[in-house]
matplotlib code that plots the C-alpha trace (Angstrom):
import matplotlib.pyplot as plt

x = [0.0, -4.9, -11.6, -8.6, -10.8, -11.2, -14.6, -14.4, -14.8, -12.1, -9.8, -10.3, -9.5, -6.3, -5.1, -3.6, -1.8, 1.9, 3.7, 5.6, 8.6, 11.9, 11.7, 15.3, 16.9, 19.9, 23.0, 23.6, 21.1, 21.2, 21.5, 18.5, 18.5, 15.4, 13.3, 10.3, 8.7, 6.6, 9.1, 7.4, 8.2, 11.5, 12.2, 14.5, 11.6, 8.8, 6.8, 6.3, 9.9, 9.7, 6.7, 8.2, 11.3, 8.9, 7.3, 10.4, 13.4, 15.1, 16.2, 17.8, 19.7, 18.6, 19.9, 16.6, 16.2, 13.4, 14.9, 14.5, 17.6, 19.7, 18.4, 19.0, 22.6, 23.2, 21.6, 23.9, 27.0, 26.2, 25.3, 28.1, 30.8, 31.5, 30.3, 29.5, 26.3, 23.5, 22.2, 18.8, 17.0, 13.4, 11.0, 13.8, 12.3, 14.6, 13.9, 13.8, 17.1, 18.7, 17.6, 19.2, 22.3, 22.9, 22.0, 24.7, 27.3, 26.4, 25.5, 22.0, 21.7, 19.4, 16.5, 14.8, 16.5, 15.8, 12.1, 10.6, 12.5, 12.8, 9.8, 6.9, 4.1, 5.4, 6.3, 2.7, 1.4, 3.8, 3.0, -0.7, -0.1, 2.6, 1.9, 3.1, 6.2, 6.9, 6.5, 9.4, 11.7, 14.6, 15.2, 18.0, 15.6, 16.9, 14.6, 16.7, 13.9, 10.5, 7.3, 4.4, 1.2, -2.1, -5.1, -7.2, -4.8, -5.6, -7.4, -8.2, -11.9, -14.6, -16.9, -20.4, -22.7, -25.4, -27.4, -27.6, -28.6, -31.3, -32.6, -32.9, -34.2, -31.2, -29.4, -25.7, -24.2, -22.4, -21.5, -20.0, -23.4, -25.2, -22.5, -22.8, -26.6, -26.1, -23.5, -26.0, -28.7, -26.3, -25.6, -29.2, -31.5, -30.2, -29.5, -28.1, -31.5, -30.0, -31.7, -28.4, -26.7, -23.4, -22.9, -19.7, -20.8, -17.4, -14.4, -11.3, -8.0, -5.8, -5.1, -3.9, -7.3, -9.1, -7.5, -9.6, -12.5, -10.8, -12.3, -15.7, -14.2, -12.6, -9.1, -7.2, -3.5, -0.8, 1.0, 3.1, -0.2, 0.7, -1.6, -1.8, -4.9, -6.9, -4.5, -1.5, -0.1, 1.3, -0.6, -0.2, -3.6, -3.4, -3.1, -6.6, -9.7, -11.3, -8.8, -10.1, -13.6, -12.3, -10.8, -14.0, -16.0, -13.8, -14.1, -17.9, -17.9, -15.6, -17.8, -21.0, -19.6, -19.6, -16.0, -14.6, -13.5, -9.8, -9.9, -7.0, -5.9, -5.0, -3.7, -5.4, -7.4, -8.7, -12.4, -13.0, -10.4, -11.5, -15.2, -16.7, -20.2, -19.7, -20.3, -19.2, -21.4, -18.5, -14.8, -11.8, -9.6, -8.0, -9.4, -12.2, -11.9, -8.8, -11.0, -14.3, -15.3, -15.8, -19.5, -20.3, -17.9, -20.4, -22.7, -20.3, -20.3, -17.9, -18.8, -17.9, -18.4, -20.9, -18.0, -16.5, -13.1, -11.0, -7.3, -5.5, -3.4, -0.4, -1.4, -1.2, 2.6, 4.8, 8.4, 11.6, 10.4, 12.9, 16.3, 19.1, 22.7, 25.8, 26.9, 24.2, 25.6, 22.2, 19.8, 17.6, 16.9, 16.3, 13.8, 12.1, 11.6, 10.1, 8.0, 5.9, 4.5, 3.1, 0.6, -2.2, -0.6, 2.4, 0.5, -2.1, 0.7, 1.9, -1.5, -3.2, -0.7, -1.4, -4.9, -5.9, -3.3, -3.6, -7.0, -9.8, -12.7, -16.3, -18.8, -19.9, -16.5, -15.5, -12.2, -11.4, -8.3, -7.8, -7.9, -8.6, -7.7, -4.1, -3.6, -4.2, -4.3, -1.0, 0.7, -0.4, 0.8, 4.2, 4.7, 3.2, 2.3, 4.3, 2.8, 3.7, 4.9, 7.8, 8.2, 6.0, 6.7, 7.0, 4.1, 0.5, -2.2, -4.5, -7.8, -9.6, -8.7, -9.2, -12.8, -13.7, -12.8, -15.6, -15.4, -18.4, -16.9, -13.8, -15.9, -18.0, -14.8, -13.6, -17.0, -17.1, -13.5, -14.4, -16.9, -14.2, -11.5, -13.4, -12.8, -9.4, -6.5, -2.9, -2.3, 1.0, 2.5, 5.3, 8.8, 12.3, 13.8, 17.6, 18.9, 19.8, 16.2, 14.6, 16.8, 15.4, 11.8, 12.3, 13.8, 10.9, 8.3, 9.8, 8.8, 5.8, 4.1, 4.2, 3.0, 0.0, -1.0, -0.5, -2.3, -5.3, -5.5, -5.1, -7.9, -10.2, -9.9, -10.1, -6.5, -6.3, -9.3, -10.7, -11.0, -9.6, -6.7, -5.4, -6.0, -3.9, -1.2, -1.3, -0.8, 2.0, 3.7, 3.7, 5.1, 7.8, 8.7, 9.2, 5.8, 6.3, 9.7, 8.1, 5.7, 8.5, 10.5, 7.5, 6.9, 10.5, 10.3, 7.1]
y = [0.0, 3.9, 8.9, 10.1, 9.3, 12.2, 12.8, 14.5, 17.9, 17.3, 16.0, 19.2, 21.3, 19.3, 19.3, 22.5, 23.2, 22.4, 25.0, 27.5, 25.7, 27.0, 25.8, 26.5, 23.4, 22.1, 21.8, 18.1, 15.3, 13.6, 9.9, 7.9, 4.3, 2.3, -0.8, -1.2, -4.7, -3.6, -5.0, -3.4, 0.0, 1.7, 4.8, 6.1, 6.0, 7.0, 10.1, 10.4, 11.6, 13.8, 15.6, 15.8, 17.5, 20.0, 20.6, 21.0, 21.5, 18.4, 15.5, 12.1, 9.3, 5.9, 2.8, 0.9, -2.6, -5.1, -7.8, -7.2, -9.1, -7.3, -4.0, -4.8, -5.7, -2.6, -0.4, -2.0, -1.6, 2.0, 3.1, 0.9, 2.6, -0.4, 1.3, 4.9, 6.2, 7.7, 11.1, 9.8, 6.6, 6.5, 3.7, 3.1, 0.4, 1.4, -0.6, 1.3, -0.4, 0.8, 4.3, 4.1, 2.6, 4.9, 8.0, 7.0, 6.4, 9.6, 7.8, 9.4, 13.1, 14.5, 16.2, 17.6, 21.1, 21.3, 20.5, 23.8, 25.7, 23.1, 20.8, 23.2, 20.8, 17.9, 20.4, 21.7, 18.1, 17.3, 20.5, 19.6, 16.0, 15.9, 12.1, 11.7, 13.7, 11.6, 8.4, 9.4, 11.0, 8.9, 8.9, 11.5, 13.9, 13.2, 12.5, 10.6, 9.1, 10.5, 8.6, 7.5, 9.0, 7.4, 8.9, 6.8, 3.9, 0.5, -1.9, -5.6, -5.9, -8.4, -8.3, -9.7, -10.4, -7.8, -9.3, -12.6, -10.7, -8.9, -12.0, -13.6, -10.4, -10.2, -7.1, -6.6, -8.4, -6.4, -9.1, -12.6, -14.1, -12.2, -13.1, -16.8, -16.6, -15.0, -17.7, -20.4, -18.8, -18.7, -22.4, -23.5, -21.1, -21.1, -17.4, -17.7, -19.3, -22.0, -24.9, -26.4, -26.3, -25.1, -21.8, -21.1, -19.1, -17.6, -17.9, -17.9, -19.6, -19.9, -18.2, -14.9, -14.2, -15.6, -13.0, -10.3, -11.7, -10.9, -7.4, -9.0, -10.3, -7.0, -7.7, -6.1, -7.2, -6.8, -9.7, -10.2, -10.8, -7.6, -4.6, -1.8, -1.8, 1.3, 1.9, 1.9, -1.4, -3.9, -7.1, -10.5, -11.4, -15.2, -14.6, -13.0, -15.0, -13.4, -15.2, -18.6, -17.4, -16.5, -20.0, -21.6, -19.5, -20.6, -24.2, -23.9, -22.3, -25.2, -27.9, -26.3, -26.2, -22.4, -22.0, -22.7, -26.4, -25.6, -23.3, -24.2, -27.1, -25.9, -23.0, -19.8, -20.6, -17.8, -18.5, -17.4, -19.7, -22.8, -22.4, -19.5, -20.5, -20.1, -16.8, -16.6, -15.2, -13.4, -13.1, -11.4, -9.3, -6.0, -5.8, -8.3, -7.9, -10.0, -12.9, -12.2, -11.6, -7.8, -8.1, -9.3, -7.1, -4.4, -6.9, -6.8, -4.4, -4.1, -5.3, -3.4, -4.8, -2.9, -2.3, 0.0, -1.8, -2.6, -3.2, -0.7, -2.8, -0.5, 3.0, 6.1, 6.4, 4.1, 4.9, 4.7, 5.6, 8.4, 9.4, 11.7, 10.4, 12.3, 12.1, 14.6, 18.0, 19.7, 18.3, 21.4, 20.5, 16.8, 17.9, 20.3, 17.4, 14.9, 17.6, 17.9, 14.4, 15.7, 18.0, 17.1, 18.0, 15.8, 13.0, 12.9, 12.8, 9.6, 8.1, 8.9, 10.7, 13.9, 15.3, 15.2, 12.5, 9.7, 10.6, 13.1, 14.6, 14.3, 17.1, 15.8, 16.4, 12.7, 11.5, 8.2, 6.8, 7.2, 3.6, 2.4, -0.2, 0.8, 1.9, -0.6, 0.1, -1.8, 0.3, 3.5, 2.2, 1.3, 4.5, 7.2, 6.3, 5.5, 3.2, 1.1, -2.0, -3.4, -0.6, 2.4, 5.7, 8.9, 11.3, 11.7, 9.7, 12.2, 11.2, 14.3, 13.4, 9.7, 10.2, 11.8, 8.8, 7.7, 4.1, 3.1, -0.2, 1.6, 4.2, 1.5, 0.0, 3.4, 4.0, 0.7, 0.9, 4.3, 2.7, 0.5, 3.2, 5.3, 2.7, 1.4, 2.0, 0.9, -1.9, -0.1, 3.1, 3.2, 3.3, 3.0, -0.1, -0.6, -3.5, -5.7, -5.2, -6.0, -9.1, -10.3, -9.5, -11.4, -14.4, -14.5, -14.0, -16.8, -19.2, -17.6, -16.7, -20.3, -21.6, -19.3, -20.0, -23.7, -23.8, -22.0, -24.4, -27.5, -26.4, -25.5, -28.7, -30.8, -32.2, -30.9, -31.0, -27.6, -27.7, -25.8, -28.2, -28.0, -24.2, -23.8, -26.0, -23.8, -20.6, -22.2, -23.3, -19.7, -18.5, -21.1, -19.9, -16.3, -14.5, -12.6, -11.5, -10.2, -8.2, -6.7, -5.8, -4.0, -2.3, -1.1, 0.1, 2.0]
z = [0.0, 2.3, 5.0, 2.8, -0.2, -2.5, -4.1, -7.5, -5.9, -3.4, -6.1, -8.0, -5.0, -4.3, -7.8, -9.2, -12.4, -12.5, -10.4, -12.4, -13.9, -15.1, -18.7, -19.7, -21.2, -19.4, -21.5, -21.3, -20.8, -17.4, -16.9, -15.6, -14.3, -13.6, -13.9, -16.2, -16.4, -19.4, -21.9, -24.9, -23.7, -24.6, -22.5, -25.2, -27.7, -25.3, -26.0, -22.2, -21.8, -24.8, -23.4, -19.9, -21.5, -23.2, -19.9, -17.7, -20.0, -18.7, -20.8, -20.1, -21.5, -20.1, -18.4, -18.5, -17.2, -17.9, -15.7, -11.9, -10.9, -13.5, -12.3, -8.6, -9.4, -11.5, -8.8, -6.1, -8.3, -9.1, -5.5, -4.0, -6.1, -8.3, -11.5, -12.5, -10.9, -12.9, -12.0, -11.0, -10.2, -11.7, -10.8, -8.4, -6.2, -3.3, -0.2, 3.2, 4.0, 0.8, 1.5, 5.0, 3.7, 0.8, 2.8, 5.2, 2.5, 0.7, -2.6, -2.4, -1.6, 1.0, -0.8, 2.3, 2.1, -1.7, -1.9, -0.9, -3.6, -6.3, -5.9, -5.0, -6.1, -3.9, -1.1, -1.0, -0.7, 2.1, 4.0, 3.7, 4.8, 7.5, 7.8, 4.2, 4.9, 8.1, 6.1, 3.7, 6.3, 7.6, 11.4, 10.9, 9.1, 5.6, 2.6, 0.0, -2.1, -3.2, -3.2, -5.3, -3.7, -4.2, -2.3, -2.4, -2.5, -4.0, -1.7, -1.5, -1.1, -0.5, -3.5, -3.6, -6.5, -6.2, -9.0, -7.1, -3.9, -5.8, -7.4, -3.9, -2.3, 0.0, 1.4, 1.0, 4.1, 6.7, 9.3, 9.3, 10.0, 7.3, 4.8, 5.7, 5.2, 1.8, 0.8, 1.9, -0.3, -3.2, -2.7, -2.4, -4.2, -7.8, -8.1, -11.6, -12.6, -14.8, -12.9, -11.8, -8.5, -9.9, -8.1, -6.2, -3.1, -2.2, -4.5, -2.4, -2.4, 0.7, 4.0, 2.6, 0.9, 3.9, 6.2, 4.5, 6.5, 9.8, 10.0, 10.5, 13.7, 14.8, 13.6, 10.8, 11.0, 8.4, 6.6, 9.7, 11.7, 13.6, 14.4, 16.9, 19.2, 20.1, 23.0, 20.7, 21.9, 19.4, 19.2, 17.4, 15.9, 16.4, 20.1, 20.2, 20.9, 17.9, 15.7, 16.9, 16.0, 12.6, 12.1, 13.3, 10.9, 8.0, 9.1, 9.0, 5.5, 4.3, 5.8, 4.4, 0.9, 0.7, -0.6, -4.0, -4.3, -4.3, -1.3, 1.0, -1.2, -4.7, -6.7, -7.7, -10.9, -13.2, -13.4, -17.0, -18.3, -16.5, -15.9, -17.9, -17.1, -13.4, -11.7, -8.1, -5.4, -3.7, -4.1, -2.5, -4.8, -5.4, -8.9, -9.6, -13.3, -13.1, -12.1, -13.9, -17.5, -18.2, -18.9, -15.3, -13.2, -12.7, -10.9, -7.9, -5.0, -2.1, 1.4, 4.6, 8.1, 10.2, 12.7, 10.2, 10.2, 7.2, 6.6, 4.4, 2.1, 1.4, 2.5, 0.3, 0.3, -1.7, -0.8, -2.8, -6.3, -7.2, -6.0, -7.0, -6.6, -5.5, -9.2, -10.2, -11.0, -11.1, -8.4, -8.8, -12.4, -11.6, -8.9, -11.3, -13.7, -11.2, -9.5, -12.6, -11.7, -8.5, -10.3, -12.6, -15.9, -15.5, -13.7, -16.5, -19.0, -17.4, -16.9, -20.2, -22.5, -24.4, -25.0, -28.6, -29.4, -26.9, -25.4, -26.1, -24.2, -25.2, -25.1, -21.8, -20.3, -20.3, -21.7, -23.4, -25.1, -28.8, -29.9, -33.5, -36.0, -36.2, -32.6, -29.8, -26.1, -25.6, -28.2, -26.6, -23.2, -24.7, -26.7, -24.7, -21.1, -17.9, -15.3, -12.3, -14.3, -12.3, -9.8, -8.9, -10.5, -8.5, -8.5, -7.3, -8.9, -10.7, -9.2, -10.4, -13.9, -13.6, -12.2, -15.5, -17.6, -20.0, -18.9, -16.7, -15.6, -14.2, -12.5, -10.9, -9.5, -8.2, -6.5, -4.9, -3.5, -2.1, 0.3, 1.8, 1.7, 4.2, 6.8, 5.8, 8.2, 8.3, 10.9, 11.8, 10.6, 8.1, 9.7, 8.5, 10.0, 10.3, 8.2, 11.2, 12.7, 9.4, 9.1, 12.5, 11.4, 8.2, 10.0, 12.4, 9.7, 7.6, 10.3, 11.8, 8.6, 7.4, 10.7, 10.8, 7.3, 7.5, 10.9, 9.5, 6.5, 8.7, 11.0, 8.1, 6.1, 9.3, 9.3, 12.9, 15.2, 16.0, 19.8, 22.7, 23.2, 19.6, 19.4, 22.6, 21.1, 17.9, 20.0, 22.0, 18.8, 17.7, 21.0, 20.8, 17.3, 18.4, 18.1, 21.3, 20.1, 16.9, 18.9, 20.9, 17.8, 16.3, 19.6, 19.8, 16.2, 16.7]

ax = plt.figure().add_subplot(projection="3d")
ax.plot(x, y, z, "-o")
ax.set_aspect("equal")
plt.show()
């Protein structure tokens, strides 16, 4: 990873034109290194960089990588002094530990003193949102990498088939019990009206997806099973009695045949490839259109527990997307370039391209891509746009612009996620963790994460009896594996 959710009016208020830019062209192109997993896109040929040069007066030559391992090695060599460093890292994918390490070595420069003068768009956002600034500031006060900002951020949601609910005259569920009643009705009452009992009530595979039902039980931990309670104390979710209730609920769903057949046993199967006639009653996904055929996606709405609790997947701040190295002779110009992406004009350039060329507005004020027989969506994406393939790119997602897209299905998804976004909160705040502390967390998680997920699955499918004795043994196994130490480490960090 996010209410921070912006309605269209709030988006318009937040977004302003690109702050006044010095448009003089610098004498020599800078060098840019970065990772782009969209292999069809060549930065050297991309109209995005041509247009950004027109906007800012700054140009680049590129060291672009389509292979993640090759990029990580090149990045380490450049910042470690084993090869010449580029001027900037774009779509940099810097980890918090890399930011700390290269700030200390001086390979990355401190941008904090430069932002007010040379990145006015970003600076205005950070002034308005001190929590965003805190999230990208190292313990010593430096800012060595700039973020991608998404407000609202992407969320994993529980989606339910509203068409089936309406057919069966049911309300959208808002509790674990009402969800179970809806799933039972999907199983028994033929909501697709084909005369066959072929419905999948809840399409779900595995413990990670299942944990998105935890908010119905008052818990919203992160992937480490950690969260902060209302008093600000760090807690380990499997130690709470509500976690046992959650496992018992999953077990009941499994026994009652309310889950997809491969739940907790197989691999994630794309429904339209394997069973195009099946339409699930509910599913857990960030973007349901990856699991469903486009023509049925708008039948699905998001579900929010009546307790108003939801886990924020990533938060609005994605760190480490852009940095300036000590090799850069003109950091002010580099900041001028990237700052354009923190205002609507530059952000829209990355997201949709150039008006009149890559997209156009209708008389109703809605925009749509310019796609025709000789110009596919993929070719526009390759030639003119810049997206988060591989690693996130710096900038602020232009929600004011995106909410005017002439694409009803996408707008439906935006609107549905907004309902959940209002309740979503981060289980723990973002912090920069020293490498040795992160190494300990990773070592603990390697054991504990597997134990939790395996434990859930074994209880659900009946491999281990679900009774107080075995639940206590499960908790003790987690304690023995270092769960209490994990709680202490997070507590010390926060």
